[in-house]
Each structure stands twice: as C-alpha cells, then as structure tokens.
PDBQT receptor file of N, H, CA, C and O in Angstrom, charges set to zero:
ATOM      1  N   MET A   1     -32.680  54.520  23.582  1.00  0.00    +0.000 N 
ATOM      2  CA  MET A   1     -31.959  53.484  22.861  1.00  0.00    +0.000 C 
ATOM      3  C   MET A   1     -32.813  52.210  22.887  1.00  0.00    +0.000 C 
ATOM      4  O   MET A   1     -33.344  51.819  23.926  1.00  0.00    +0.000 OA
ATOM      5  N   THR A   2     -32.926  51.585  21.734  1.00  0.00    +0.000 N 
ATOM      6  H   THR A   2     -32.495  51.903  20.889  1.00  0.00    +0.000 HD
ATOM      7  CA  THR A   2     -33.730  50.362  21.651  1.00  0.00    +0.000 C 
ATOM      8  C   THR A   2     -32.900  49.167  22.106  1.00  0.00    +0.000 C 
ATOM      9  O   THR A   2     -31.678  49.250  22.225  1.00  0.00    +0.000 OA
ATOM     10  N   LEU A   3     -33.586  48.058  22.358  1.00  0.00    +0.000 N 
ATOM     11  H   LEU A   3     -34.579  47.991  22.261  1.00  0.00    +0.000 HD
ATOM     12  CA  LEU A   3     -32.904  46.831  22.758  1.00  0.00    +0.000 C 
ATOM     13  C   LEU A   3     -31.932  46.385  21.671  1.00  0.00    +0.000 C 
ATOM     14  O   LEU A   3     -30.833  45.920  21.972  1.00  0.00    +0.000 OA
ATOM     15  N   ALA A   4     -32.330  46.525  20.411  1.00  0.00    +0.000 N 
ATOM     16  H   ALA A   4     -33.223  46.903  20.165  1.00  0.00    +0.000 HD
ATOM     17  CA  ALA A   4     -31.455  46.145  19.294  1.00  0.00    +0.000 C 
ATOM     18  C   ALA A   4     -30.169  46.975  19.300  1.00  0.00    +0.000 C 
ATOM     19  O   ALA A   4     -29.078  46.454  19.066  1.00  0.00    +0.000 OA
ATOM     20  N   ASP A   5     -30.315  48.276  19.572  1.00  0.00    +0.000 N 
ATOM     21  H   ASP A   5     -31.200  48.700  19.763  1.00  0.00    +0.000 HD
ATOM     22  CA  ASP A   5     -29.139  49.162  19.643  1.00  0.00    +0.000 C 
ATOM     23  C   ASP A   5     -28.215  48.754  20.787  1.00  0.00    +0.000 C 
ATOM     24  O   ASP A   5     -26.994  48.727  20.639  1.00  0.00    +0.000 OA
ATOM     25  N   GLU A   6     -28.827  48.434  21.936  1.00  0.00    +0.000 N 
ATOM     26  H   GLU A   6     -29.819  48.456  22.056  1.00  0.00    +0.000 HD
ATOM     27  CA  GLU A   6     -28.028  48.028  23.093  1.00  0.00    +0.000 C 
ATOM     28  C   GLU A   6     -27.277  46.731  22.816  1.00  0.00    +0.000 C 
ATOM     29  O   GLU A   6     -26.106  46.597  23.173  1.00  0.00    +0.000 OA
ATOM     30  N   LEU A   7     -27.949  45.781  22.182  1.00  0.00    +0.000 N 
ATOM     31  H   LEU A   7     -28.900  45.890  21.892  1.00  0.00    +0.000 HD
ATOM     32  CA  LEU A   7     -27.297  44.512  21.851  1.00  0.00    +0.000 C 
ATOM     33  C   LEU A   7     -26.174  44.714  20.841  1.00  0.00    +0.000 C 
ATOM     34  O   LEU A   7     -25.114  44.097  20.945  1.00  0.00    +0.000 OA
ATOM     35  N   ASP A   8     -26.415  45.581  19.868  1.00  0.00    +0.000 N 
ATOM     36  H   ASP A   8     -27.276  46.082  19.784  1.00  0.00    +0.000 HD
ATOM     37  CA  ASP A   8     -25.382  45.883  18.881  1.00  0.00    +0.000 C 
ATOM     38  C   ASP A   8     -24.167  46.518  19.552  1.00  0.00    +0.000 C 
ATOM     39  O   ASP A   8     -23.026  46.164  19.252  1.00  0.00    +0.000 OA
ATOM     40  N   SER A   9     -24.418  47.456  20.459  1.00  0.00    +0.000 N 
ATOM     41  H   SER A   9     -25.344  47.744  20.703  1.00  0.00    +0.000 HD
ATOM     42  CA  SER A   9     -23.329  48.121  21.181  1.00  0.00    +0.000 C 
ATOM     43  C   SER A   9     -22.552  47.115  22.032  1.00  0.00    +0.000 C 
ATOM     44  O   SER A   9     -21.322  47.141  22.071  1.00  0.00    +0.000 OA
ATOM     45  N   LEU A  10     -23.282  46.233  22.712  1.00  0.00    +0.000 N 
ATOM     46  H   LEU A  10     -24.282  46.212  22.681  1.00  0.00    +0.000 HD
ATOM     47  CA  LEU A  10     -22.626  45.212  23.539  1.00  0.00    +0.000 C 
ATOM     48  C   LEU A  10     -21.768  44.294  22.675  1.00  0.00    +0.000 C 
ATOM     49  O   LEU A  10     -20.649  43.947  23.054  1.00  0.00    +0.000 OA
ATOM     50  N   GLY A  11     -22.290  43.904  21.520  1.00  0.00    +0.000 N 
ATOM     51  H   GLY A  11     -23.199  44.186  21.213  1.00  0.00    +0.000 HD
ATOM     52  CA  GLY A  11     -21.525  43.038  20.616  1.00  0.00    +0.000 C 
ATOM     53  C   GLY A  11     -20.237  43.697  20.162  1.00  0.00    +0.000 C 
ATOM     54  O   GLY A  11     -19.194  43.047  20.095  1.00  0.00    +0.000 OA
ATOM     55  N   LYS A  12     -20.305  44.988  19.849  1.00  0.00    +0.000 N 
ATOM     56  H   LYS A  12     -21.152  45.516  19.904  1.00  0.00    +0.000 HD
ATOM     57  CA  LYS A  12     -19.103  45.713  19.414  1.00  0.00    +0.000 C 
ATOM     58  C   LYS A  12     -18.080  45.797  20.540  1.00  0.00    +0.000 C 
ATOM     59  O   LYS A  12     -16.882  45.643  20.303  1.00  0.00    +0.000 OA
ATOM     60  N   ARG A  13     -18.547  46.044  21.776  1.00  0.00    +0.000 N 
ATOM     61  H   ARG A  13     -19.521  46.170  21.969  1.00  0.00    +0.000 HD
ATOM     62  CA  ARG A  13     -17.621  46.106  22.908  1.00  0.00    +0.000 C 
ATOM     63  C   ARG A  13     -16.975  44.750  23.156  1.00  0.00    +0.000 C 
ATOM     64  O   ARG A  13     -15.790  44.678  23.481  1.00  0.00    +0.000 OA
ATOM     65  N   MET A  14     -17.747  43.667  23.004  1.00  0.00    +0.000 N 
ATOM     66  H   MET A  14     -18.710  43.725  22.739  1.00  0.00    +0.000 HD
ATOM     67  CA  MET A  14     -17.196  42.320  23.205  1.00  0.00    +0.000 C 
ATOM     68  C   MET A  14     -16.158  42.005  22.130  1.00  0.00    +0.000 C 
ATOM     69  O   MET A  14     -15.126  41.399  22.417  1.00  0.00    +0.000 OA
ATOM     70  N   ASP A  15     -16.437  42.421  20.885  1.00  0.00    +0.000 N 
ATOM     71  H   ASP A  15     -17.276  42.914  20.653  1.00  0.00    +0.000 HD
ATOM     72  CA  ASP A  15     -15.461  42.217  19.810  1.00  0.00    +0.000 C 
ATOM     73  C   ASP A  15     -14.160  42.947  20.126  1.00  0.00    +0.000 C 
ATOM     74  O   ASP A  15     -13.075  42.397  19.936  1.00  0.00    +0.000 OA
ATOM     75  N   ALA A  16     -14.265  44.172  20.603  1.00  0.00    +0.000 N 
ATOM     76  H   ALA A  16     -15.146  44.619  20.757  1.00  0.00    +0.000 HD
ATOM     77  CA  ALA A  16     -13.068  44.948  20.939  1.00  0.00    +0.000 C 
ATOM     78  C   ALA A  16     -12.303  44.281  22.068  1.00  0.00    +0.000 C 
ATOM     79  O   ALA A  16     -11.073  44.229  22.037  1.00  0.00    +0.000 OA
ATOM     80  N   MET A  17     -13.013  43.771  23.062  1.00  0.00    +0.000 N 
ATOM     81  H   MET A  17     -14.011  43.812  23.087  1.00  0.00    +0.000 HD
ATOM     82  CA  MET A  17     -12.343  43.083  24.176  1.00  0.00    +0.000 C 
ATOM     83  C   MET A  17     -11.657  41.825  23.677  1.00  0.00    +0.000 C 
ATOM     84  O   MET A  17     -10.543  41.514  24.097  1.00  0.00    +0.000 OA
ATOM     85  N   SER A  18     -12.309  41.108  22.793  1.00  0.00    +0.000 N 
ATOM     86  H   SER A  18     -13.214  41.361  22.451  1.00  0.00    +0.000 HD
ATOM     87  CA  SER A  18     -11.735  39.886  22.238  1.00  0.00    +0.000 C 
ATOM     88  C   SER A  18     -10.446  40.194  21.488  1.00  0.00    +0.000 C 
ATOM     89  O   SER A  18      -9.454  39.478  21.630  1.00  0.00    +0.000 OA
ATOM     90  N   ASP A  19     -10.459  41.262  20.686  1.00  0.00    +0.000 N 
ATOM     91  H   ASP A  19     -11.265  41.843  20.571  1.00  0.00    +0.000 HD
ATOM     92  CA  ASP A  19      -9.255  41.658  19.948  1.00  0.00    +0.000 C 
ATOM     93  C   ASP A  19      -8.112  41.952  20.912  1.00  0.00    +0.000 C 
ATOM     94  O   ASP A  19      -6.972  41.562  20.662  1.00  0.00    +0.000 OA
ATOM     95  N   ARG A  20      -8.412  42.639  22.015  1.00  0.00    +0.000 N 
ATOM     96  H   ARG A  20      -9.338  42.956  22.218  1.00  0.00    +0.000 HD
ATOM     97  CA  ARG A  20      -7.368  42.961  22.990  1.00  0.00    +0.000 C 
ATOM     98  C   ARG A  20      -6.828  41.705  23.642  1.00  0.00    +0.000 C 
ATOM     99  O   ARG A  20      -5.624  41.599  23.873  1.00  0.00    +0.000 OA
ATOM    100  N   LEU A  21      -7.690  40.759  23.942  1.00  0.00    +0.000 N 
ATOM    101  H   LEU A  21      -8.668  40.846  23.754  1.00  0.00    +0.000 HD
ATOM    102  CA  LEU A  21      -7.230  39.513  24.561  1.00  0.00    +0.000 C 
ATOM    103  C   LEU A  21      -6.324  38.737  23.608  1.00  0.00    +0.000 C 
ATOM    104  O   LEU A  21      -5.311  38.176  24.027  1.00  0.00    +0.000 OA
ATOM    105  N   ILE A  22      -6.687  38.707  22.336  1.00  0.00    +0.000 N 
ATOM    106  H   ILE A  22      -7.509  39.163  21.995  1.00  0.00    +0.000 HD
ATOM    107  CA  ILE A  22      -5.855  38.011  21.359  1.00  0.00    +0.000 C 
ATOM    108  C   ILE A  22      -4.481  38.677  21.281  1.00  0.00    +0.000 C 
ATOM    109  O   ILE A  22      -3.458  37.994  21.243  1.00  0.00    +0.000 OA
ATOM    110  N   ARG A  23      -4.460  40.003  21.258  1.00  0.00    +0.000 N 
ATOM    111  H   ARG A  23      -5.291  40.559  21.290  1.00  0.00    +0.000 HD
ATOM    112  CA  ARG A  23      -3.185  40.710  21.190  1.00  0.00    +0.000 C 
ATOM    113  C   ARG A  23      -2.340  40.422  22.424  1.00  0.00    +0.000 C 
ATOM    114  O   ARG A  23      -1.124  40.261  22.317  1.00  0.00    +0.000 OA
ATOM    115  N   LEU A  24      -2.967  40.357  23.589  1.00  0.00    +0.000 N 
ATOM    116  H   LEU A  24      -3.955  40.488  23.676  1.00  0.00    +0.000 HD
ATOM    117  CA  LEU A  24      -2.212  40.063  24.805  1.00  0.00    +0.000 C 
ATOM    118  C   LEU A  24      -1.610  38.670  24.751  1.00  0.00    +0.000 C 
ATOM    119  O   LEU A  24      -0.488  38.467  25.215  1.00  0.00    +0.000 OA
ATOM    120  N   ARG A  25      -2.322  37.722  24.201  1.00  0.00    +0.000 N 
ATOM    121  H   ARG A  25      -3.233  37.887  23.824  1.00  0.00    +0.000 HD
ATOM    122  CA  ARG A  25      -1.808  36.359  24.105  1.00  0.00    +0.000 C 
ATOM    123  C   ARG A  25      -0.633  36.279  23.146  1.00  0.00    +0.000 C 
ATOM    124  O   ARG A  25       0.213  35.394  23.277  1.00  0.00    +0.000 OA
ATOM    125  N   GLU A  26      -0.568  37.187  22.187  1.00  0.00    +0.000 N 
ATOM    126  H   GLU A  26      -1.255  37.906  22.080  1.00  0.00    +0.000 HD
ATOM    127  CA  GLU A  26       0.493  37.156  21.184  1.00  0.00    +0.000 C 
ATOM    128  C   GLU A  26       1.732  37.939  21.592  1.00  0.00    +0.000 C 
ATOM    129  O   GLU A  26       2.709  37.969  20.844  1.00  0.00    +0.000 OA
ATOM    130  N   ARG A  27       1.716  38.564  22.744  1.00  0.00    +0.000 N 
ATOM    131  H   ARG A  27       0.923  38.539  23.352  1.00  0.00    +0.000 HD
ATOM    132  CA  ARG A  27       2.837  39.397  23.158  1.00  0.00    +0.000 C 
ATOM    133  C   ARG A  27       4.081  38.531  23.389  1.00  0.00    +0.000 C 
ATOM    134  O   ARG A  27       4.025  37.511  24.076  1.00  0.00    +0.000 OA
ATOM    135  N   CYS A  28       5.179  38.952  22.815  1.00  0.00    +0.000 N 
ATOM    136  H   CYS A  28       5.225  39.781  22.257  1.00  0.00    +0.000 HD
ATOM    137  CA  CYS A  28       6.460  38.265  22.975  1.00  0.00    +0.000 C 
ATOM    138  C   CYS A  28       7.474  39.245  23.555  1.00  0.00    +0.000 C 
ATOM    139  O   CYS A  28       7.438  40.440  23.262  1.00  0.00    +0.000 OA
ATOM    140  N   VAL A  29       8.348  38.740  24.355  1.00  0.00    +0.000 N 
ATOM    141  H   VAL A  29       8.377  37.769  24.594  1.00  0.00    +0.000 HD
ATOM    142  CA  VAL A  29       9.433  39.564  24.889  1.00  0.00    +0.000 C 
ATOM    143  C   VAL A  29      10.657  39.315  24.022  1.00  0.00    +0.000 C 
ATOM    144  O   VAL A  29      11.063  38.171  23.818  1.00  0.00    +0.000 OA
ATOM    145  N   VAL A  30      11.239  40.392  23.516  1.00  0.00    +0.000 N 
ATOM    146  H   VAL A  30      10.909  41.322  23.682  1.00  0.00    +0.000 HD
ATOM    147  CA  VAL A  30      12.401  40.279  22.640  1.00  0.00    +0.000 C 
ATOM    148  C   VAL A  30      13.663  40.295  23.489  1.00  0.00    +0.000 C 
ATOM    149  O   VAL A  30      13.921  41.243  24.230  1.00  0.00    +0.000 OA
ATOM    150  N   LEU A  31      14.436  39.236  23.366  1.00  0.00    +0.000 N 
ATOM    151  H   LEU A  31      14.225  38.466  22.763  1.00  0.00    +0.000 HD
ATOM    152  CA  LEU A  31      15.667  39.128  24.133  1.00  0.00    +0.000 C 
ATOM    153  C   LEU A  31      16.902  39.401  23.293  1.00  0.00    +0.000 C 
ATOM    154  O   LEU A  31      17.991  39.606  23.829  1.00  0.00    +0.000 OA
ATOM    155  N   ASN A  32      16.737  39.403  21.984  1.00  0.00    +0.000 N 
ATOM    156  H   ASN A  32      15.852  39.236  21.549  1.00  0.00    +0.000 HD
ATOM    157  CA  ASN A  32      17.877  39.563  21.102  1.00  0.00    +0.000 C 
ATOM    158  C   ASN A  32      17.474  40.461  19.936  1.00  0.00    +0.000 C 
ATOM    159  O   ASN A  32      16.685  40.055  19.082  1.00  0.00    +0.000 OA
ATOM    160  N   ASP A  33      18.011  41.673  19.898  1.00  0.00    +0.000 N 
ATOM    161  H   ASP A  33      18.652  42.002  20.592  1.00  0.00    +0.000 HD
ATOM    162  CA  ASP A  33      17.635  42.624  18.846  1.00  0.00    +0.000 C 
ATOM    163  C   ASP A  33      17.932  42.106  17.448  1.00  0.00    +0.000 C 
ATOM    164  O   ASP A  33      17.132  42.302  16.533  1.00  0.00    +0.000 OA
ATOM    165  N   GLU A  34      19.061  41.454  17.274  1.00  0.00    +0.000 N 
ATOM    166  H   GLU A  34      19.711  41.295  18.018  1.00  0.00    +0.000 HD
ATOM    167  CA  GLU A  34      19.439  40.950  15.948  1.00  0.00    +0.000 C 
ATOM    168  C   GLU A  34      18.407  39.939  15.435  1.00  0.00    +0.000 C 
ATOM    169  O   GLU A  34      18.025  39.980  14.266  1.00  0.00    +0.000 OA
ATOM    170  N   LEU A  35      17.961  39.039  16.305  1.00  0.00    +0.000 N 
ATOM    171  H   LEU A  35      18.271  39.006  17.255  1.00  0.00    +0.000 HD
ATOM    172  CA  LEU A  35      16.952  38.063  15.886  1.00  0.00    +0.000 C 
ATOM    173  C   LEU A  35      15.601  38.739  15.628  1.00  0.00    +0.000 C 
ATOM    174  O   LEU A  35      14.861  38.328  14.734  1.00  0.00    +0.000 OA
ATOM    175  N   TRP A  36      15.285  39.760  16.400  1.00  0.00    +0.000 N 
ATOM    176  H   TRP A  36      15.886  40.094  17.126  1.00  0.00    +0.000 HD
ATOM    177  CA  TRP A  36      14.037  40.485  16.174  1.00  0.00    +0.000 C 
ATOM    178  C   TRP A  36      14.046  41.153  14.807  1.00  0.00    +0.000 C 
ATOM    179  O   TRP A  36      13.052  41.101  14.084  1.00  0.00    +0.000 OA
ATOM    180  N   TYR A  37      15.170  41.785  14.447  1.00  0.00    +0.000 N 
ATOM    181  H   TYR A  37      15.978  41.828  15.035  1.00  0.00    +0.000 HD
ATOM    182  CA  TYR A  37      15.253  42.433  13.137  1.00  0.00    +0.000 C 
ATOM    183  C   TYR A  37      15.185  41.398  12.015  1.00  0.00    +0.000 C 
ATOM    184  O   TYR A  37      14.605  41.658  10.961  1.00  0.00    +0.000 OA
ATOM    185  N   TRP A  38      15.776  40.227  12.242  1.00  0.00    +0.000 N 
ATOM    186  H   TRP A  38      16.248  40.016  13.098  1.00  0.00    +0.000 HD
ATOM    187  CA  TRP A  38      15.696  39.153  11.255  1.00  0.00    +0.000 C 
ATOM    188  C   TRP A  38      14.242  38.700  11.090  1.00  0.00    +0.000 C 
ATOM    189  O   TRP A  38      13.786  38.492   9.966  1.00  0.00    +0.000 OA
ATOM    190  N   ALA A  39      13.522  38.549  12.184  1.00  0.00    +0.000 N 
ATOM    191  H   ALA A  39      13.892  38.718  13.097  1.00  0.00    +0.000 HD
ATOM    192  CA  ALA A  39      12.116  38.136  12.126  1.00  0.00    +0.000 C 
ATOM    193  C   ALA A  39      11.286  39.181  11.386  1.00  0.00    +0.000 C 
ATOM    194  O   ALA A  39      10.391  38.832  10.616  1.00  0.00    +0.000 OA
ATOM    195  N   GLN A  40      11.575  40.457  11.614  1.00  0.00    +0.000 N 
ATOM    196  H   GLN A  40      12.302  40.742  12.239  1.00  0.00    +0.000 HD
ATOM    197  CA  GLN A  40      10.860  41.516  10.890  1.00  0.00    +0.000 C 
ATOM    198  C   GLN A  40      11.127  41.412   9.391  1.00  0.00    +0.000 C 
ATOM    199  O   GLN A  40      10.207  41.519   8.581  1.00  0.00    +0.000 OA
ATOM    200  N   TYR A  41      12.372  41.205   9.035  1.00  0.00    +0.000 N 
ATOM    201  H   TYR A  41      13.120  41.118   9.693  1.00  0.00    +0.000 HD
ATOM    202  CA  TYR A  41      12.760  41.085   7.629  1.00  0.00    +0.000 C 
ATOM    203  C   TYR A  41      12.055  39.892   6.979  1.00  0.00    +0.000 C 
ATOM    204  O   TYR A  41      11.466  40.018   5.905  1.00  0.00    +0.000 OA
ATOM    205  N   ARG A  42      12.123  38.725   7.646  1.00  0.00    +0.000 N 
ATOM    206  H   ARG A  42      12.601  38.622   8.518  1.00  0.00    +0.000 HD
ATOM    207  CA  ARG A  42      11.526  37.514   7.077  1.00  0.00    +0.000 C 
ATOM    208  C   ARG A  42      10.012  37.632   6.960  1.00  0.00    +0.000 C 
ATOM    209  O   ARG A  42       9.428  37.193   5.969  1.00  0.00    +0.000 OA
ATOM    210  N   ALA A  43       9.375  38.222   7.966  1.00  0.00    +0.000 N 
ATOM    211  H   ALA A  43       9.849  38.578   8.771  1.00  0.00    +0.000 HD
ATOM    212  CA  ALA A  43       7.922  38.389   7.922  1.00  0.00    +0.000 C 
ATOM    213  C   ALA A  43       7.529  39.227   6.714  1.00  0.00    +0.000 C 
ATOM    214  O   ALA A  43       6.575  38.903   6.007  1.00  0.00    +0.000 OA
ATOM    215  N   LYS A  44       8.265  40.301   6.485  1.00  0.00    +0.000 N 
ATOM    216  H   LYS A  44       9.040  40.564   7.059  1.00  0.00    +0.000 HD
ATOM    217  CA  LYS A  44       7.964  41.168   5.346  1.00  0.00    +0.000 C 
ATOM    218  C   LYS A  44       8.235  40.437   4.030  1.00  0.00    +0.000 C 
ATOM    219  O   LYS A  44       7.428  40.514   3.103  1.00  0.00    +0.000 OA
ATOM    220  N   GLU A  45       9.354  39.734   3.942  1.00  0.00    +0.000 N 
ATOM    221  H   GLU A  45      10.009  39.670   4.695  1.00  0.00    +0.000 HD
ATOM    222  CA  GLU A  45       9.706  39.000   2.718  1.00  0.00    +0.000 C 
ATOM    223  C   GLU A  45       8.685  37.914   2.379  1.00  0.00    +0.000 C 
ATOM    224  O   GLU A  45       8.411  37.655   1.207  1.00  0.00    +0.000 OA
ATOM    225  N   LEU A  46       8.128  37.285   3.411  1.00  0.00    +0.000 N 
ATOM    226  H   LEU A  46       8.351  37.496   4.363  1.00  0.00    +0.000 HD
ATOM    227  CA  LEU A  46       7.171  36.201   3.204  1.00  0.00    +0.000 C 
ATOM    228  C   LEU A  46       5.727  36.701   3.100  1.00  0.00    +0.000 C 
ATOM    229  O   LEU A  46       4.804  35.905   2.929  1.00  0.00    +0.000 OA
ATOM    230  N   GLY A  47       5.535  38.009   3.202  1.00  0.00    +0.000 N 
ATOM    231  H   GLY A  47       6.285  38.656   3.341  1.00  0.00    +0.000 HD
ATOM    232  CA  GLY A  47       4.203  38.584   3.062  1.00  0.00    +0.000 C 
ATOM    233  C   GLY A  47       3.292  38.350   4.261  1.00  0.00    +0.000 C 
ATOM    234  O   GLY A  47       2.068  38.361   4.127  1.00  0.00    +0.000 OA
ATOM    235  N   LYS A  48       3.877  38.141   5.411  1.00  0.00    +0.000 N 
ATOM    236  H   LYS A  48       4.871  38.131   5.520  1.00  0.00    +0.000 HD
ATOM    237  CA  LYS A  48       3.085  37.942   6.625  1.00  0.00    +0.000 C 
ATOM    238  C   LYS A  48       2.508  39.275   7.072  1.00  0.00    +0.000 C 
ATOM    239  O   LYS A  48       3.080  40.330   6.797  1.00  0.00    +0.000 OA
ATOM    240  N   GLY A  49       1.375  39.226   7.760  1.00  0.00    +0.000 N 
ATOM    241  H   GLY A  49       0.911  38.369   7.983  1.00  0.00    +0.000 HD
ATOM    242  CA  GLY A  49       0.732  40.439   8.225  1.00  0.00    +0.000 C 
ATOM    243  C   GLY A  49       1.452  41.100   9.381  1.00  0.00    +0.000 C 
ATOM    244  O   GLY A  49       1.301  42.298   9.620  1.00  0.00    +0.000 OA
ATOM    245  N   SER A  50       2.241  40.307  10.101  1.00  0.00    +0.000 N 
ATOM    246  H   SER A  50       2.364  39.334   9.907  1.00  0.00    +0.000 HD
ATOM    247  CA  SER A  50       2.959  40.838  11.257  1.00  0.00    +0.000 C 
ATOM    248  C   SER A  50       4.096  39.897  11.619  1.00  0.00    +0.000 C 
ATOM    249  O   SER A  50       4.151  38.757  11.156  1.00  0.00    +0.000 OA
ATOM    250  N   VAL A  51       4.994  40.387  12.447  1.00  0.00    +0.000 N 
ATOM    251  H   VAL A  51       4.949  41.312  12.823  1.00  0.00    +0.000 HD
ATOM    252  CA  VAL A  51       6.082  39.538  12.938  1.00  0.00    +0.000 C 
ATOM    253  C   VAL A  51       5.502  38.425  13.796  1.00  0.00    +0.000 C 
ATOM    254  O   VAL A  51       5.984  37.293  13.755  1.00  0.00    +0.000 OA
ATOM    255  N   SER A  52       4.467  38.740  14.574  1.00  0.00    +0.000 N 
ATOM    256  H   SER A  52       4.075  39.660  14.607  1.00  0.00    +0.000 HD
ATOM    257  CA  SER A  52       3.826  37.718  15.411  1.00  0.00    +0.000 C 
ATOM    258  C   SER A  52       3.303  36.567  14.563  1.00  0.00    +0.000 C 
ATOM    259  O   SER A  52       3.464  35.401  14.923  1.00  0.00    +0.000 OA
ATOM    260  N   GLU A  53       2.683  36.891  13.447  1.00  0.00    +0.000 N 
ATOM    261  H   GLU A  53       2.552  37.838  13.155  1.00  0.00    +0.000 HD
ATOM    262  CA  GLU A  53       2.159  35.849  12.563  1.00  0.00    +0.000 C 
ATOM    263  C   GLU A  53       3.301  34.939  12.097  1.00  0.00    +0.000 C 
ATOM    264  O   GLU A  53       3.163  33.715  12.096  1.00  0.00    +0.000 OA
ATOM    265  N   TYR A  54       4.407  35.530  11.710  1.00  0.00    +0.000 N 
ATOM    266  H   TYR A  54       4.519  36.524  11.710  1.00  0.00    +0.000 HD
ATOM    267  CA  TYR A  54       5.570  34.763  11.274  1.00  0.00    +0.000 C 
ATOM    268  C   TYR A  54       6.089  33.873  12.410  1.00  0.00    +0.000 C 
ATOM    269  O   TYR A  54       6.352  32.688  12.201  1.00  0.00    +0.000 OA
ATOM    270  N   LEU A  55       6.236  34.441  13.602  1.00  0.00    +0.000 N 
ATOM    271  H   LEU A  55       6.023  35.403  13.772  1.00  0.00    +0.000 HD
ATOM    272  CA  LEU A  55       6.763  33.671  14.734  1.00  0.00    +0.000 C 
ATOM    273  C   LEU A  55       5.840  32.522  15.111  1.00  0.00    +0.000 C 
ATOM    274  O   LEU A  55       6.304  31.418  15.393  1.00  0.00    +0.000 OA
ATOM    275  N   PHE A  56       4.536  32.776  15.116  1.00  0.00    +0.000 N 
ATOM    276  H   PHE A  56       4.159  33.674  14.887  1.00  0.00    +0.000 HD
ATOM    277  CA  PHE A  56       3.613  31.703  15.466  1.00  0.00    +0.000 C 
ATOM    278  C   PHE A  56       3.544  30.641  14.378  1.00  0.00    +0.000 C 
ATOM    279  O   PHE A  56       3.294  29.475  14.684  1.00  0.00    +0.000 OA
ATOM    280  N   ASP A  57       3.758  31.006  13.118  1.00  0.00    +0.000 N 
ATOM    281  H   ASP A  57       3.962  31.953  12.870  1.00  0.00    +0.000 HD
ATOM    282  CA  ASP A  57       3.864  29.997  12.060  1.00  0.00    +0.000 C 
ATOM    283  C   ASP A  57       5.075  29.103  12.313  1.00  0.00    +0.000 C 
ATOM    284  O   ASP A  57       5.000  27.887  12.137  1.00  0.00    +0.000 OA
ATOM    285  N   LEU A  58       6.188  29.704  12.726  1.00  0.00    +0.000 N 
ATOM    286  H   LEU A  58       6.248  30.692  12.869  1.00  0.00    +0.000 HD
ATOM    287  CA  LEU A  58       7.372  28.910  13.053  1.00  0.00    +0.000 C 
ATOM    288  C   LEU A  58       7.099  27.950  14.208  1.00  0.00    +0.000 C 
ATOM    289  O   LEU A  58       7.532  26.798  14.186  1.00  0.00    +0.000 OA
ATOM    290  N   ILE A  59       6.389  28.431  15.202  1.00  0.00    +0.000 N 
ATOM    291  H   ILE A  59       6.038  29.367  15.220  1.00  0.00    +0.000 HD
ATOM    292  CA  ILE A  59       6.057  27.584  16.358  1.00  0.00    +0.000 C 
ATOM    293  C   ILE A  59       5.156  26.431  15.920  1.00  0.00    +0.000 C 
ATOM    294  O   ILE A  59       5.355  25.295  16.350  1.00  0.00    +0.000 OA
ATOM    295  N   ARG A  60       4.164  26.712  15.064  1.00  0.00    +0.000 N 
ATOM    296  H   ARG A  60       4.002  27.635  14.714  1.00  0.00    +0.000 HD
ATOM    297  CA  ARG A  60       3.284  25.651  14.568  1.00  0.00    +0.000 C 
ATOM    298  C   ARG A  60       4.075  24.589  13.798  1.00  0.00    +0.000 C 
ATOM    299  O   ARG A  60       3.855  23.391  13.977  1.00  0.00    +0.000 OA
ATOM    300  N   GLU A  61       4.989  25.038  12.948  1.00  0.00    +0.000 N 
ATOM    301  H   GLU A  61       5.167  26.011  12.804  1.00  0.00    +0.000 HD
ATOM    302  CA  GLU A  61       5.805  24.091  12.181  1.00  0.00    +0.000 C 
ATOM    303  C   GLU A  61       6.663  23.240  13.111  1.00  0.00    +0.000 C 
ATOM    304  O   GLU A  61       6.790  22.033  12.904  1.00  0.00    +0.000 OA
ATOM    305  N   ASP A  62       7.241  23.845  14.114  1.00  0.00    +0.000 N 
ATOM    306  H   ASP A  62       7.138  24.826  14.283  1.00  0.00    +0.000 HD
ATOM    307  CA  ASP A  62       8.055  23.116  15.078  1.00  0.00    +0.000 C 
ATOM    308  C   ASP A  62       7.204  22.085  15.821  1.00  0.00    +0.000 C 
ATOM    309  O   ASP A  62       7.643  20.959  16.056  1.00  0.00    +0.000 OA
ATOM    310  N   LYS A  63       5.997  22.478  16.182  1.00  0.00    +0.000 N 
ATOM    311  H   LYS A  63       5.641  23.393  15.990  1.00  0.00    +0.000 HD
ATOM    312  CA  LYS A  63       5.105  21.577  16.896  1.00  0.00    +0.000 C 
ATOM    313  C   LYS A  63       4.751  20.369  16.024  1.00  0.00    +0.000 C 
ATOM    314  O   LYS A  63       4.686  19.242  16.517  1.00  0.00    +0.000 OA
ATOM    315  N   LYS A  64       4.519  20.607  14.716  1.00  0.00    +0.000 N 
ATOM    316  H   LYS A  64       4.572  21.522  14.315  1.00  0.00    +0.000 HD
ATOM    317  CA  LYS A  64       4.226  19.497  13.797  1.00  0.00    +0.000 C 
ATOM    318  C   LYS A  64       5.400  18.512  13.734  1.00  0.00    +0.000 C 
ATOM    319  O   LYS A  64       5.199  17.299  13.690  1.00  0.00    +0.000 OA
ATOM    320  N   LYS A  65       6.605  19.039  13.730  1.00  0.00    +0.000 N 
ATOM    321  H   LYS A  65       6.768  20.025  13.765  1.00  0.00    +0.000 HD
ATOM    322  CA  LYS A  65       7.793  18.177  13.672  1.00  0.00    +0.000 C 
ATOM    323  C   LYS A  65       7.944  17.323  14.919  1.00  0.00    +0.000 C 
ATOM    324  O   LYS A  65       8.514  16.234  14.862  1.00  0.00    +0.000 OA
ATOM    325  N   MET A  66       7.441  17.808  16.040  1.00  0.00    +0.000 N 
ATOM    326  H   MET A  66       6.978  18.693  16.086  1.00  0.00    +0.000 HD
ATOM    327  CA  MET A  66       7.562  17.097  17.304  1.00  0.00    +0.000 C 
ATOM    328  C   MET A  66       6.637  15.883  17.380  1.00  0.00    +0.000 C 
ATOM    329  O   MET A  66       6.878  14.961  18.160  1.00  0.00    +0.000 OA
ATOM    330  N   LYS A  67       5.594  15.886  16.576  1.00  0.00    +0.000 N 
ATOM    331  H   LYS A  67       5.398  16.634  15.943  1.00  0.00    +0.000 HD
ATOM    332  CA  LYS A  67       4.601  14.776  16.619  1.00  0.00    +0.000 C 
ATOM    333  C   LYS A  67       5.092  13.554  15.918  1.00  0.00    +0.000 C 
ATOM    334  O   LYS A  67       4.387  12.547  15.864  1.00  0.00    +0.000 OA
TER     335      LYS A  67
C-alpha cells in the first residue's frame, strides 16, 4: 500500500468517525409519543431531511427569539 493509499484510507475512517460523532450529538430522548409523531409529520410536511433537522431548526429559532 502506498502512502497516498494509506492517507486516503485514514481520511475515509476520520470522515466516518465524524459522521458518528455528529449523529451522537443529535440524539434526542423522546418523552412523549404524541409529540414525536407530530414532529415526524411536520418534518415530512416541511421537506426536512429528518426529524432531528426539524427539531434543531426549532431550537435555532427559539434561540434567535431569546436574543
């Protein structure tokens, strides 16, 4: 294996680790099934890529209002 191959492999492994870390940071605990189903519905209606994306958009908007 050449040095270029090793560096490429290392870069791919780091990207995969980064993706896992991002997913871990986005983990939410659902305390209310009804609200979770509502969030799923709204995320789909608004064309969000995931429920997490929708929830974090709500958090960002709330944070803007606090300033």
